[in-house]
C-alpha positions, 0 to 999 in steps of 0.5 A: 059330822067330822070325827067322833066325840070319844076318839082317843087323843094323846095324854095331856103334857101340861100340869095345869090346863086352866090355872084360873080354875085349877089353882084355887081348886088345889088351894081349897083341897089343901085348906080343907085338909089343913082345916080337918087336921086342926079340927081333929087336934081340937077334938083331941084336946077337948076330949083329953080335957074332959076326960082328965080335968084335973090336969093343967092346961099345958099338960093337955096341950103337950098330950095333944101335941104328942098325939098330933106328931103321930098323924100330922106326917101322914096328912102331909104325905097324903097331901101331894097325892090328894092334890094330884088326884084333884088335878087329874080330876079337874083336867076332865072338866076344865080341858073340855071347856077350855077347848070348847071356848077356844073353838067358839072364839075361832067361830065367832071371829069368822074363822071355820075353827076345828071339829072337837074330839074330847079324850075318853073319860073327859066330862061333857062328851055330848058337848063335842057332838053338839058343837060339831053339829052347830059348827057344821050348820054355821059353816053351811049358813056362812056359805049360803050367805056368801053365795047370796051376797055374790048374786046380789052384789058381785063386789060385796063378796070379798067384804062379806067373807072377811066379816065375822057373822057372829062378831056382833054377839061377842063384841068383836065387830066394828059395825055391831048391828050391820045386817051382814053381821047377823044370821037370821033363820 
């Protein structure tokens, strides 16, 4: 196998690795924090209302508003830290999946792709080892398939090399069920 799955790589420079996953995740964290703040304000209002029912409702709201003025700025200051923490955490699982998907697309297109080495601390380290093993096996099978085709039909070698073997499984082939596109074991 080429390289270890836990080899150190440079720090990510992009803020969002996969915006389709990370942006909704960050929006949810912000929504949970805001919802929690609203919940606390409602609890303060109702507890104040039940403790002093003789007060008029607008006095209760004024008291809750004054109480909220004390803790809402703290929540707003906490929000960027929570979002950055969630973003950093999401990098640990989104980055490896994005990298694995990219390399699998390379393999399915008939190109050899690269061995995968995730950063230490990334999730799913074992996926890198499994992918690297499967990649080596597939490249070995492709090499055997090309050599068999060259023994049977010398002119078929160039078309066999150019045709992705797994393309039929990913919908990329013009001839999806052509026998040369299917790998049998």
